[in-house]
C-alpha positions as CSV (number, residue, x, y, z in Angstrom):
1,R,13.0,1.9,0.4
2,Q,10.8,1.2,3.3
3,I,7.8,2.2,1.7
4,L,8.6,-0.2,-1.4
5,A,9.3,-3.2,1.0
6,D,6.0,-2.4,3.0
7,A,3.9,-2.0,-0.2
8,V,5.2,-5.2,-1.7
9,K,4.3,-7.0,1.5
10,A,0.8,-5.6,1.9
11,S,0.0,-6.4,-1.7
12,G,0.8,-10.1,-1.1
13,T,2.9,-10.2,-4.1
14,S,4.7,-13.2,-5.2
15,V,7.0,-11.8,-8.1
16,V,8.8,-8.7,-8.3
17,T,10.1,-7.5,-11.5
18,V,13.7,-5.5,-11.7
19,S,15.4,-3.6,-14.3
20,L,19.0,-4.4,-15.0
21,R,19.6,-0.8,-16.1
22,R,18.7,0.3,-12.5
23,E,20.8,-2.6,-11.0
24,M,24.0,-2.0,-13.1
25,A,23.7,2.0,-13.1
26,G,22.9,2.4,-9.5
27,G,26.6,1.8,-7.6
28,R,26.0,1.4,-4.2
29,A,22.5,2.5,-4.2
30,G,21.9,-0.3,-6.7
31,E,23.3,-2.8,-4.4
32,Q,21.1,-1.7,-1.6
33,F,18.0,-1.9,-3.6
34,W,19.0,-5.4,-4.9
35,S,19.4,-6.5,-1.2
36,L,16.1,-5.0,-0.4
37,I,14.4,-7.0,-3.2
38,R,16.1,-10.3,-1.9
39,S,15.0,-9.7,1.5
40,L,11.2,-9.7,0.7
41,G,11.4,-13.3,-0.4
42,A,9.4,-12.7,-3.6
43,R,10.6,-14.5,-7.0
44,T,12.8,-12.0,-9.1
45,L,11.6,-11.3,-12.7
46,P,14.3,-9.3,-14.5
47,N,13.1,-7.3,-17.4
48,T,14.6,-5.5,-20.4
49,A,12.9,-2.2,-20.0
50,G,13.9,0.6,-22.4
51,C,15.1,-1.6,-25.0
52,L,14.3,-0.6,-28.5
53,S,15.9,-3.3,-30.6
54,V,16.0,-7.0,-30.8
55,K,19.9,-7.1,-30.4
56,E,19.4,-4.8,-27.3
57,A,16.7,-6.8,-25.6
58,V,18.7,-10.2,-26.2
59,T,22.0,-8.8,-24.8
60,T,20.2,-7.2,-21.8
61,A,18.5,-10.5,-21.0
62,K,21.8,-12.6,-21.2
63,M,23.4,-9.9,-18.9
64,A,20.2,-10.1,-16.5
65,R,20.3,-13.8,-16.4
66,E,24.2,-13.7,-15.1
67,V,23.5,-10.6,-12.6
68,F,20.2,-12.2,-11.1
69,G,20.9,-15.9,-11.4
70,T,17.5,-16.7,-13.2
71,N,16.5,-17.6,-16.7
72,W,13.2,-15.9,-16.2
73,I,13.0,-12.8,-18.4
74,K,10.0,-10.1,-18.9
75,L,10.7,-9.2,-22.3
76,E,10.2,-5.7,-23.6
77,V,11.1,-4.5,-26.9
78,I,9.5,-0.9,-27.3
79,G,8.7,0.3,-30.8
80,N,7.0,3.7,-30.0
81,H,8.5,6.5,-27.6
82,D,5.1,8.0,-27.1
83,T,2.9,5.3,-26.4
84,L,5.4,2.7,-25.2
85,Q,3.8,0.3,-27.3
86,P,5.8,-3.0,-28.1
87,D,7.5,-3.5,-31.4
88,V,5.5,-6.9,-31.7
89,F,7.8,-8.0,-34.8
90,G,11.0,-7.4,-32.8
91,L,9.2,-9.2,-29.8
92,V,8.5,-12.1,-31.5
93,E,12.0,-12.5,-32.9
94,A,13.5,-11.8,-29.7
95,A,11.2,-14.3,-27.8
96,R,12.3,-17.0,-30.2
97,I,16.1,-16.2,-29.7
98,L,15.7,-16.2,-25.9
99,C,13.5,-19.4,-25.8
100,E,16.0,-21.2,-27.9
101,D,18.5,-20.2,-25.4
102,G,16.7,-21.9,-22.4
103,F,15.1,-18.7,-21.1
104,A,11.5,-18.6,-19.7
105,V,10.2,-15.4,-21.5
106,F,7.2,-13.4,-20.0
107,P,6.6,-11.0,-23.3
108,Y,5.1,-7.6,-22.7
109,T,2.7,-7.6,-25.6
110,T,-0.4,-6.0,-27.1
111,D,-3.9,-7.8,-26.7
112,D,-3.6,-8.9,-30.5
113,L,-4.5,-12.5,-30.9
114,V,-2.3,-13.3,-34.0
115,V,0.7,-11.8,-32.1
116,A,-0.1,-13.8,-29.2
117,E,-0.1,-17.0,-31.5
118,R,3.3,-16.1,-32.8
119,L,4.7,-15.6,-29.2
120,L,3.5,-19.1,-28.2
121,E,5.0,-20.5,-31.4
122,A,8.1,-18.8,-30.6
123,G,8.3,-20.8,-27.3
124,C,6.6,-18.5,-24.6
125,K,4.6,-20.3,-21.9
126,V,3.0,-17.0,-20.5
127,L,1.5,-13.9,-22.2
128,M,1.6,-10.3,-20.6
129,P,-0.7,-8.3,-22.6
130,W,-1.5,-4.6,-21.8
131,C,-4.9,-3.3,-21.3
132,A,-3.8,0.2,-21.9
133,P,-0.7,2.2,-22.4
134,I,1.9,2.0,-19.7
135,G,1.3,4.5,-16.8
136,S,-1.8,5.7,-18.4
137,A,-4.3,4.5,-15.7
138,L,-6.9,4.0,-18.1
139,G,-7.8,0.6,-17.1
140,P,-9.1,-2.0,-19.8
141,V,-10.0,-0.1,-22.7
142,N,-10.7,-3.0,-25.0
143,M,-12.8,-5.5,-22.8
144,T,-13.5,-7.7,-25.9
145,A,-10.0,-8.1,-27.1
146,L,-9.0,-9.1,-23.2
147,R,-12.0,-11.5,-23.2
148,S,-11.3,-13.1,-26.6
149,M,-7.7,-13.7,-25.5
150,R,-8.7,-15.5,-22.1
151,G,-11.2,-17.6,-24.6
152,Y,-8.8,-18.5,-27.1
153,F,-5.8,-19.2,-24.9
154,P,-7.9,-21.1,-22.0
155,G,-4.5,-22.8,-20.6
156,V,-2.1,-20.2,-21.0
157,P,-1.2,-18.0,-17.8
158,L,-2.3,-14.3,-18.6
159,I,-0.9,-11.4,-16.9
160,V,-2.0,-7.9,-17.5
161,D,1.1,-5.9,-17.7
162,A,0.2,-2.3,-18.2
163,G,-2.4,0.4,-18.0
164,L,-4.1,-0.4,-14.6
165,G,-4.9,2.8,-12.5
166,R,-7.4,1.5,-9.8
167,P,-8.1,-1.5,-7.8
168,S,-11.3,-2.0,-9.6
169,H,-9.5,-2.2,-12.8
170,A,-7.8,-5.2,-11.4
171,A,-10.7,-6.6,-10.1
172,T,-12.5,-6.5,-13.5
173,V,-9.4,-8.2,-15.4
174,M,-9.5,-10.9,-13.0
175,E,-13.0,-11.5,-13.2
176,L,-12.2,-12.1,-17.1
177,G,-10.1,-15.1,-15.8
178,F,-6.7,-13.3,-16.1
179,D,-4.2,-15.0,-13.6
180,A,-2.6,-12.1,-12.4
181,V,-1.7,-8.4,-12.8
182,L,1.6,-6.5,-12.9
183,L,1.6,-3.1,-11.2
184,N,3.9,-0.1,-10.8
185,T,2.6,3.5,-11.4
186,A,-0.9,3.1,-9.8
187,V,0.9,2.2,-6.4
188,A,4.1,4.2,-6.7
189,K,2.4,7.4,-7.4
190,A,-0.5,6.8,-5.0
191,A,-0.8,9.3,-2.0
192,D,-0.4,6.2,0.2
193,P,1.4,3.6,-1.7
194,V,1.3,0.8,1.1
195,G,-2.5,1.5,1.3
196,M,-3.0,1.2,-2.4
197,A,-0.9,-1.9,-2.7
198,R,-3.3,-3.5,-0.1
199,A,-6.5,-2.5,-1.9
200,F,-5.0,-3.9,-5.2
201,G,-4.0,-7.1,-3.4
202,K,-7.7,-7.5,-2.0
203,A,-9.1,-6.4,-5.6
204,V,-7.1,-9.2,-7.2
205,D,-8.4,-11.8,-4.7
206,A,-12.0,-10.6,-4.9
207,G,-11.7,-10.8,-8.8
208,R,-10.2,-14.2,-8.9
209,E,-12.6,-15.7,-6.4
210,A,-15.6,-14.3,-8.4
211,F,-14.2,-15.7,-11.5
212,S,-13.8,-19.2,-10.0
213,S,-17.2,-19.2,-8.2
214,G,-19.0,-18.7,-11.6
215,M,-20.7,-15.1,-12.2
216,L,-24.1,-14.5,-13.8
217,E,-23.7,-13.5,-17.7
218,P,-25.4,-10.3,-18.4
219,R,-29.1,-10.4,-20.0
220,D,-31.2,-8.0,-21.8
221,V,-34.4,-8.9,-20.1
222,A,-35.3,-9.2,-16.4
223,V,-35.3,-12.6,-15.1
224,P,-37.4,-13.1,-11.6
225,S,-35.6,-14.3,-8.6
226,T,-38.6,-15.3,-6.7
227,P,-40.2,-18.4,-7.7
228,M,-43.9,-18.1,-9.3
229,V,-45.2,-21.0,-7.6
230,G,-47.4,-20.4,-4.8
231,R,-48.0,-16.8,-5.7
232,A,-51.3,-15.5,-4.9
233,V,-53.4,-14.4,-8.3
234,F,-56.0,-11.8,-7.8
235,S,-58.8,-11.3,-10.4
């Protein structure tokens, strides 16, 4: 638990997502874990991890609101056991139900633009697309889709939710203009979780600053960086 606390502090994170299943099933250990999370000073974002249906996700979200005292919910409706890919149809339905009930829904989704549109229409104010399957550490496998999502929804907070494996992956998506990243496996399974959390924090800051500073667009031809004026000409 101390490693967890140190890693969260080292990363500079401001939001920690917590599973209701762990809190409810952990008994005294769960109470100690929850006390630790509260001591970190970060905002708590409960999640519906492991839910396989709309009914299960909605019920879990309502229980989480009572347990954690927040209307924030990271909504997950899993559609495939192997890839842990979201059931986007159930996700949109559950998002609509929860938004109408006063929740601030953070939906774990794919990088599909149509699904993103439907989630926004359902009432979501934030989108959390994956960049690769959960825990895969592949990093952004479809840069075109992520870039398009940023371009289509310029005013919507976008958080990469899954698939990051290296700090460079985090910097890459932040350079695209994403607003934040969510991490677990890449830090939890590192040889030095605290050091890795710190590295990710620096990468996120670097990527965000690069995006805000205005990066050069790639070109297919060389562009001289030295002015031609005053250059000696030999014949």
